C-alpha positions in Angstrom: 35.6 9.3 -1.4 36.7 12.6 -3.0 35.9 14.0 -6.4 39.0 12.6 -8.0 38.1 9.2 -6.8 34.4 9.4 -7.9 35.6 10.5 -11.4 37.8 7.5 -11.7 35.4 5.0 -10.3 32.5 6.2 -12.5 31.9 4.0 -15.6 29.0 3.2 -17.8 27.6 0.1 -16.1 25.8 -2.4 -18.6 24.9 -5.1 -16.1 23.3 -4.5 -12.8 22.7 -6.9 -9.8 19.0 -7.2 -8.9 19.6 -5.7 -5.5 17.1 -3.0 -4.6 18.1 0.6 -3.9 16.1 2.4 -1.4 14.1 5.5 -2.0 16.0 7.3 0.7 19.2 6.6 -0.9 18.0 7.7 -4.3 16.7 11.1 -2.6 20.0 11.5 -0.9 22.0 11.4 -4.2 19.4 13.8 -5.9 19.7 16.1 -3.0 23.5 16.3 -3.3 23.2 16.7 -7.1 20.6 19.6 -6.7 23.8 21.8 -5.9 24.6 21.7 -9.7 24.9 25.2 -11.1 22.6 26.3 -13.8 21.9 29.5 -15.8 20.6 32.2 -13.4 19.6 29.4 -11.1 16.9 28.4 -13.4 17.3 24.7 -12.4 15.5 23.4 -15.6 15.6 19.8 -14.6 12.4 17.9 -13.9 13.1 14.3 -12.4 10.8 11.2 -12.7 12.1 8.1 -11.1 10.9 4.5 -11.7 11.5 1.4 -9.7 10.0 -1.8 -8.5 6.9 -2.9 -10.5 6.6 0.4 -12.2 10.1 0.0 -13.7 9.3 -3.6 -14.5 6.3 -2.7 -16.5 8.4 -0.1 -18.6 11.1 -2.7 -19.0 8.7 -5.3 -20.4 6.9 -2.8 -22.5 10.3 -1.7 -24.0 11.4 -5.3 -24.7 8.0 -6.1 -26.3 8.2 -3.2 -28.6 11.7 -4.1 -29.6 10.8 -7.6 -30.2 8.1 -6.5 -32.6 10.5 -4.2 -34.4 8.8 -1.0 -33.2 11.1 1.8 -34.1 12.1 4.1 -31.2 11.3 7.7 -31.3 13.0 9.7 -28.5 12.0 13.2 -27.7 15.6 14.3 -28.4 16.7 13.3 -31.9 19.6 10.9 -32.3 22.7 12.3 -34.2 22.8 10.8 -37.7 26.3 11.6 -38.3 29.5 12.6 -36.5 32.7 14.7 -37.4 35.1 12.2 -38.7 37.5 12.1 -35.6 34.2 11.5 -33.2 33.1 8.9 -35.8 36.3 7.0 -35.5 36.2 7.1 -31.6 32.5 6.0 -31.7 33.4 3.0 -34.0 36.5 2.2 -32.0 34.5 1.6 -28.8 32.2 -0.6 -30.5 35.0 -2.8 -31.8 36.5 -3.0 -28.3 33.1 -4.1 -26.9 32.7 -6.7 -29.6 36.3 -8.1 -29.1 35.8 -8.3 -25.4 32.4 -10.1 -25.7 33.9 -12.4 -28.3 35.9 -14.1 -25.5 32.7 -15.6 -24.3 30.0 -15.3 -27.0 29.5 -16.0 -30.7 29.0 -13.2 -33.2 25.0 -13.5 -33.3 24.6 -13.9 -29.6 27.0 -10.7 -29.1 24.6 -8.6 -31.2 21.5 -10.0 -29.4 23.1 -9.4 -26.0 24.2 -5.8 -26.7 20.9 -4.6 -28.1 18.8 -6.7 -25.8 20.5 -5.3 -22.7 19.8 -1.8 -23.9 16.1 -2.4 -24.1 16.1 -4.1 -20.7 17.7 -1.1 -19.1 20.7 -3.2 -18.3 18.5 -4.9 -15.6 18.8 -2.0 -13.3 16.5 -1.7 -10.3 16.0 2.1 -10.8 16.0 4.5 -13.8 16.1 8.2 -13.3 14.4 10.1 -16.2 15.5 13.7 -16.7 13.1 16.1 -18.5 13.0 19.7 -19.3 10.3 22.0 -20.8 10.4 21.7 -24.6 10.6 25.5 -24.9 14.0 25.7 -23.5 17.4 25.9 -25.5 20.7 24.2 -25.7 22.0 26.3 -22.7 19.4 24.6 -20.4 20.4 21.3 -22.0 24.0 22.0 -20.8 22.5 22.5 -17.4 20.9 19.1 -17.5 24.2 17.6 -18.6 25.8 19.1 -15.5 23.1 17.7 -13.5 23.5 14.3 -15.0 27.2 14.2 -14.1 26.5 15.3 -10.5 24.1 12.4 -10.1 26.6 9.9 -11.4 29.4 11.2 -9.1 27.1 11.3 -6.0 26.0 7.7 -7.0 29.6 6.6 -7.2 30.3 8.0 -3.7 27.5 5.9 -2.3 28.9 2.9 -4.1 26.3 2.7 -6.8 26.9 2.4 -10.5 25.1 4.2 -13.4 24.4 4.2 -17.0 23.3 7.3 -18.9 21.6 6.1 -22.2 19.4 7.4 -24.8 18.2 3.7 -25.3 16.3 4.1 -22.0 14.0 6.6 -23.5 13.4 5.2 -26.9 9.6 4.8 -26.3 8.8 8.3 -24.6 5.0 7.9 -25.1 5.1 4.7 -23.0 7.3 6.3 -20.3 5.0 9.5 -20.3 1.9 7.2 -19.9 3.5 5.2 -17.1 5.0 8.0 -15.2 2.4 10.8 -16.0 4.9 13.0 -17.5 3.2 16.1 -19.2 3.4 16.6 -22.9 5.3 19.9 -22.5 8.2 18.2 -21.0 10.8 16.5 -23.2 12.0 13.1 -21.8 15.9 13.8 -22.5 17.7 10.9 -21.1 17.5 8.2 -18.6 20.2 7.2 -16.1 20.1 3.5 -14.9 21.2 3.2 -11.2 22.0 0.3 -9.2 24.8 -2.0 -7.9 26.9 -3.1 -10.9 27.5 -6.7 -11.4 31.5 -6.9 -11.4 31.4 -10.4 -12.6 29.6 -9.7 -15.8 31.7 -9.5 -19.0 29.6 -6.4 -20.0 31.2 -4.5 -17.4 34.9 -5.2 -18.0 35.4 -2.6 -20.6 36.9 0.8 -19.5 37.1 3.3 -22.4 40.3 5.4 -23.0 40.3 9.3 -23.0 42.0 11.7 -25.3 45.3 13.0 -24.0 45.2 16.7 -22.9 47.8 17.5 -25.5 45.2 16.7 -28.1 42.3 18.7 -26.8 43.7 21.7 -24.7 45.2 24.8 -26.0 46.8 27.2 -23.3 48.1 30.7 -23.6 49.8 33.0 -21.2 51.1 30.3 -18.8 
C-alpha cells in the first residue's frame, strides 16, 4: 500500500470487531510512526497503550461514569464555539450521521447509540493514549497531531482501522490511575485501534472534503 492508498483508506471507525491486535503489530505501527518530524527532533509524545483486561476496566469505568451523569473533564479543553463556516461543517456531518442511522434506528435509539459507542470506545480492542508534558506549547501539539496521523496511516497499511477521539479521554483521572500516567503529562487524545466492522451501519459514512479551490491560494505558478 502506498501513501495515497492509505490516505484514501483511512476513516474514523466507530464500530470495531472483537478481534485482538497483537502487541507486536502495535509496536510495529508505532515504530513506523516514530519517523514523524518534530520541532528540533524534540519528539514530545509520550505513549500509553491499553488492551485486554486493562482496557476493559477503562471501558467499563467510562460507561459507568457516563451512566451516572458524571461530566467529563479532559486535560485538553473542548472548544465551546467554532467560526461560522466550521460550525456549519460540524453540524452537517452530525445531520449526515443521523440520517444514515435513521435508516435502521428510531430517534431515541440513535442518540443512545452514538453517545454510548463513544464512551464504550467503539468496542475497540486497543486504545493508544497520546500524552505530552503540560509545559509544552501549541508547537508541540502540532507535532503530536502529525504523530497521530502517522499512526493512523501506518495502521491502514497493516489493514487496521482507527478512531481519534476526545471522547476516549473524557475521564483522565481514571486513565491516569489505571495506566500510571504522571500528573505532569497531559492526556491529549486517544486513538482507538482494531479491525473495523464493515457490516456496521456506524461505519458506512464517509465525510466529504472541501475542494482545493476553496482552501488553497497559489501565487507565482
